[in-house]
C-alpha positions in Angstrom: -6.8 -9.8 -4.9 -7.9 -6.3 -6.0 -6.1 -4.4 -3.2 -5.4 -0.7 -3.7 -2.9 1.8 -2.4 -4.0 5.5 -2.8 -1.3 8.1 -3.5 -2.4 11.3 -1.6 -0.9 14.7 -1.0 -1.4 18.4 -1.5 -1.4 19.7 -5.1 2.0 19.9 -6.8 4.1 17.6 -4.5 5.0 15.1 -7.2 2.2 12.6 -6.9 1.4 12.3 -10.6 5.1 12.2 -11.6 5.5 9.3 -9.2 2.4 7.6 -10.5 3.7 7.9 -14.1 6.9 6.2 -13.0 4.9 3.4 -11.4 2.5 2.8 -14.2 2.2 2.8 -17.9 -0.9 4.9 -17.5 0.4 8.5 -18.0 -1.4 10.8 -15.6 -1.2 14.4 -16.6 1.6 16.2 -14.7 1.9 19.9 -14.7 3.1 22.8 -12.5 -0.3 23.9 -11.2 -2.9 22.7 -8.6 -5.8 20.4 -9.6 -4.0 19.0 -12.5 -5.4 15.6 -11.5 -9.2 15.6 -11.3 -10.2 12.0 -11.8 -8.3 9.3 -9.9 -5.9 7.4 -12.2 -5.6 3.7 -11.5 -2.5 1.7 -12.5 -1.9 -2.0 -12.2 1.7 -2.2 -10.8 4.0 -5.2 -11.1 5.6 -6.1 -7.8 9.4 -6.6 -8.3 10.5 -10.0 -6.8 13.9 -11.3 -7.4 12.7 -14.8 -6.2 10.4 -15.1 -9.2 13.3 -14.4 -11.6 15.5 -16.9 -9.8 12.8 -19.7 -10.2 12.2 -18.7 -13.8 16.0 -18.9 -14.5 16.1 -22.5 -13.2 12.9 -23.7 -14.9 12.9 -21.7 -18.1 9.1 -21.8 -18.3 6.9 -20.7 -21.3 5.4 -17.9 -19.2 6.4 -15.8 -16.1 3.7 -14.0 -14.3 4.5 -11.6 -11.4 2.0 -10.4 -8.8 0.4 -7.0 -8.9 -1.3 -4.4 -6.8 -3.4 -1.4 -7.8 -2.0 2.2 -7.3 -4.6 5.0 -7.4 -3.4 8.6 -8.0 -5.9 10.7 -6.1 -6.2 14.4 -6.9 -4.5 16.9 -4.6 -6.4 17.7 -1.4 -6.7 21.3 -0.2 -7.8 22.9 3.1 -11.6 22.6 3.4 -11.8 19.3 1.5 -13.8 17.7 4.3 -16.4 20.4 3.6 -16.4 19.9 -0.1 -13.8 22.5 -1.1 -11.9 21.8 -4.3 -14.1 18.7 -5.1 -13.1 17.5 -1.6 -16.0 15.1 -1.1 -15.1 13.3 -4.3 -11.4 13.1 -3.5 -12.1 11.8 0.1 -14.5 9.2 -1.4 -11.6 8.0 -3.7 -9.4 7.6 -0.6 -12.2 5.6 1.2 -12.1 3.0 -1.6 -8.4 2.3 -1.1 -6.8 -0.2 1.4 -3.8 1.9 2.4 -2.4 5.4 1.8 0.9 6.5 0.4 1.2 10.1 1.6 3.6 12.1 -0.6 5.3 15.1 1.0 7.3 17.7 -0.8 10.8 17.7 0.7 12.8 19.7 -1.8 13.2 23.4 -2.5 12.7 24.7 -6.0 11.5 28.2 -6.8 10.4 27.1 -10.3 7.8 24.7 -8.8 5.0 26.5 -7.0 3.7 25.4 -3.7 -0.1 25.7 -3.0 0.6 27.3 0.4 3.5 29.5 -0.8 6.4 27.8 1.0 7.9 24.3 1.5 6.9 22.8 4.8 6.2 19.0 4.7 5.1 18.8 8.3 2.5 21.5 7.8 1.4 19.8 4.6 1.0 16.5 6.5 -1.1 18.2 9.2 -3.3 19.8 6.6 -4.3 16.5 5.0 -4.5 14.8 8.4 -6.9 17.5 9.6 -9.2 17.1 6.6 -9.2 13.3 7.0 -9.9 13.5 10.7 -12.7 16.0 10.2 -14.4 13.6 7.7 -14.0 10.7 10.1 -15.5 12.8 12.9 -18.4 13.6 10.7 -19.0 9.9 10.1 -18.8 9.1 13.8 -21.2 11.9 14.7 -23.8 10.6 12.2 -23.7 7.1 13.6 -23.8 8.6 17.2 -27.1 10.3 16.4 -28.7 6.9 15.5 -27.1 4.9 18.3 -27.8 7.7 20.8 -31.5 7.5 20.2 -31.5 3.7 20.9 -29.3 4.1 24.0 -31.7 6.6 25.5 -34.5 4.0 25.4 -32.3 1.7 27.7 -31.0 -0.6 25.0 -27.8 -2.0 26.6 -26.1 -2.9 23.3 -26.8 0.5 22.0 -25.2 2.0 25.1 -22.1 -0.1 24.6 -21.9 1.1 21.0 -22.4 4.7 22.2 -19.5 4.5 24.7 -17.2 3.3 21.9 -18.3 6.0 19.5 -17.9 8.6 22.2 -14.2 7.5 22.6 -13.7 7.9 18.9 -15.4 11.3 18.9 -13.1 12.6 21.7 -10.1 11.1 20.0 -10.8 12.9 16.7 -11.6 16.2 18.5 -8.1 16.0 20.0 -6.8 15.9 16.4 -5.7 12.2 16.5 -6.1 9.6 13.9 -8.1 6.3 14.3 -4.9 4.4 13.9 -3.7 5.6 17.2 -6.8 4.9 19.4 -6.3 2.4 22.1 -9.2 0.0 21.9 -9.6 -3.8 21.5 -10.2 -5.4 18.1 -13.7 -6.2 19.2 -14.4 -2.6 20.1 -13.0 -1.4 16.8 -15.5 -3.6 15.0 -18.1 -1.1 16.0 -16.8 1.4 13.4 -15.8 -1.2 10.7 -18.8 -0.2 8.6 -17.6 3.4 8.4 -14.3 2.6 6.7 -12.6 5.4 8.5 -10.0 7.3 6.5 -7.5 7.7 9.3 -7.7 4.0 10.2 -5.9 3.0 6.9 -2.3 2.1 7.2 0.0 4.9 5.9 3.4 5.2 4.3 5.1 8.6 4.2 7.0 9.2 1.0 9.4 12.2 1.0 9.9 13.5 -2.5 13.4 14.9 -2.5 15.8 16.2 -5.1 18.8 14.1 -6.2 21.1 15.5 -3.5 18.6 14.5 -0.8 18.9 10.8 -1.6 22.3 10.2 0.0 21.6 12.1 3.2 18.4 13.3 4.9 17.8 17.0 4.4 16.1 19.2 7.0 12.7 18.6 5.5 13.1 14.8 5.7 14.4 15.1 9.3 11.4 17.1 10.3 9.0 14.6 8.8 10.7 11.7 10.6 10.5 13.6 13.9 6.8 14.4 13.3 5.7 10.8 12.6 8.1 9.0 15.0 5.2 7.9 17.3 3.0 6.7 14.4 4.9 3.5 13.7 4.7 4.4 10.0 7.5 3.9 7.5 9.2 6.9 5.9 10.7 6.5 2.4 12.7 8.9 0.2 12.2 9.1 -3.6 13.5 11.7 -6.1 10.5 11.8 -8.4 12.3 13.8 -11.0 15.2 11.3 -11.2 12.7 8.4 -11.2 11.0 10.0 -14.2 14.3 10.1 -16.1 14.9 6.4 -15.2 11.4 5.4 -16.4 12.1 6.9 -19.8 15.0 4.5 -20.4 13.9 1.3 -22.1 17.3 -0.4 -22.5 18.1 -2.4 -19.4 21.9 -1.8 -19.6 21.4 1.9 -20.1 19.1 2.0 -17.1 21.6 0.1 -15.0 24.3 2.5 -15.9 22.1 5.5 -15.1 21.3 3.9 -11.7 25.0 3.3 -10.9 25.8 6.9 -11.8 23.1 8.1 -9.4 24.5 5.8 -6.7 21.3 3.6 -6.7 21.1 -0.2 -6.6 17.5 -0.2 -7.9 14.9 2.4 -8.9 13.3 4.1 -5.9 9.9 3.2 -7.2 10.8 -0.5 -6.7 11.4 0.1 -3.0 8.1 2.0 -2.9 6.2 -0.8 -4.5 7.7 -3.4 -2.1 6.9 -1.1 0.8 3.3 -0.7 -0.4 3.0 -4.4 -0.7 4.2 -4.8 2.9 1.9 -2.0 4.0 -1.1 -3.9 2.7 0.1 -6.9 4.9 0.5 -9.0 1.7 2.9 -11.8 1.0 3.7 -14.0 -2.0 3.7 -17.7 -2.7 4.7 -19.3 -6.0 3.5 -22.0 -8.4 6.3 -23.3 -10.6 6.2 -25.6 -13.7 7.3 -25.7 -17.3 4.2 -23.9 -18.6 4.3 -21.1 -16.0 6.2 -19.7 -13.0 3.8 -17.4 -11.2 3.7 -15.3 -8.1 0.4 -15.2 -6.2 -0.7 -12.5 -3.7 -2.2 -13.5 -0.3 -2.9 -11.8 3.0 -0.4 -12.7 5.7 -1.7 -15.5 7.8 -3.8 -17.2 5.2 -4.2 -21.0 5.4 -3.5 -23.3 2.5 -7.1 -23.7 1.3 -7.6 -19.9 1.2 -4.3 -19.5 -0.7 -5.5 -22.1 -3.1 -8.7 -20.2 -3.6 -6.8 -17.2 -4.9 -6.0 -19.4 -8.0 -9.6 -20.7 -8.3 -12.5 -21.1 -6.0 -12.7 -24.8 -6.9 -9.2 -25.3 -5.4 -10.4 -24.0 -2.1 -13.7 -26.0 -2.1 -12.1 -29.3 -3.0 -8.8 -28.8 -1.2 -7.1 -32.1 -0.2 -3.5 -31.1 0.5 -0.6 -28.9 -0.6 2.9 -29.9 -1.6 5.3 -27.3 -0.3 8.9 -26.6 -1.0 10.6 -23.6 0.6 12.0 -21.1 -1.9 15.6 -21.4 -0.5 15.4 -25.2 -0.7 14.3 -25.1 -4.3 17.1 -22.8 -5.2 19.7 -24.8 -3.2 18.7 -28.1 -4.9 18.0 -26.7 -8.3 14.7 -28.4 -9.1 11.5 -29.7 -7.6 12.6 -33.3 -8.1 16.0 -32.8 -6.4 14.4 -31.0 -3.5 11.8 -33.8 -3.1 14.5 -36.5 -3.2 16.4 -34.5 -0.5 13.3 -34.7 1.7 12.6 -30.9 1.4 9.0 -31.3 0.2 6.3 -31.4 2.8 2.7 -32.4 2.6 0.5 -29.8 4.3 -3.2 -29.9 5.3 -6.0 -27.4 5.8 -4.5 -25.8 8.9 -1.1 -25.0 7.3 -0.4 -21.2 7.4 1.3 -20.3 4.1 4.7 -18.7 4.5 6.1 -15.9 2.3 8.1 -17.6 -0.6 6.5 -21.0 -0.4 6.5 -22.8 -3.7 3.2 -24.8 -3.7 1.3 -27.4 -5.7 -2.3 -28.1 -4.6 -4.2 -31.4 -4.7 -8.0 -30.9 -4.9 -11.1 -32.7 -5.9 -14.4 -31.1 -6.8 
């Protein structure tokens, strides 16, 4: 579906190291600011144990997981909203993403310089928030200029628009993000064309050292306290450890490494799953001898739209969908057995696809 998560943060917080772990694309990683100038884009496989379980039962010729795009955006600095440090370009890169993974440095290491001289993740968060809010305020003020002229002529629709934009302006001037404004969905449509940076869903990723994985350190506690009213998820990852894991190609060796570190799975797997959830995505499957495949859809999609993800003809000529719940497929061991047990349903155009549905579409073009 072409959805993107952007990894943002101040220079030198571990963004590019994490990106390297997530992707085969090797972003340059070094101990100085502005190491990343152009955004690196990686196509990331979404880990899904259900896909493996189906494949083990069917033994298909091909297994195709679902993916999302991860964009490593160059480190922001104070003044980015005014163009400092190639700021306009970086903020433009963020605007093109659908959600934000905000990496915060939550480890102390005198050998890794901090752009502001000391480790303070809450301050770092506020620095980036401030730059994004300033850019959004600038966009609102530009639109207000146009709408305001029309409102002064007595145009009632323009006056309604101006009232909404004024609320956004005051909200931003109070240092608050668009995510936290209390307006109706209809009112929020007024600014949909602006693609506000602070309206994007956000996940805070605390980059800790290995000792910080088992128990929250003071930096992580401070971050959780600072974002408790945002309704945003906070994850911990040890980027240095993840880099070591990513270097291991032998599955058994990797598993031993994980066990030694007290981990059930790589932290980046949790991050990818969290990013997938952040984008409000879910998965359905198609399963046969030729291929077992995971498909990405937006939560709430109906069957014809979900079919259209495979091919537009499937949506145009949609007739019905045969649906078996993943748990039922696993319980009965095959499509035929689930069908004989009465666990296959025939669904029409109004069926809302559920996460984990195994589907077969009937269509006619």
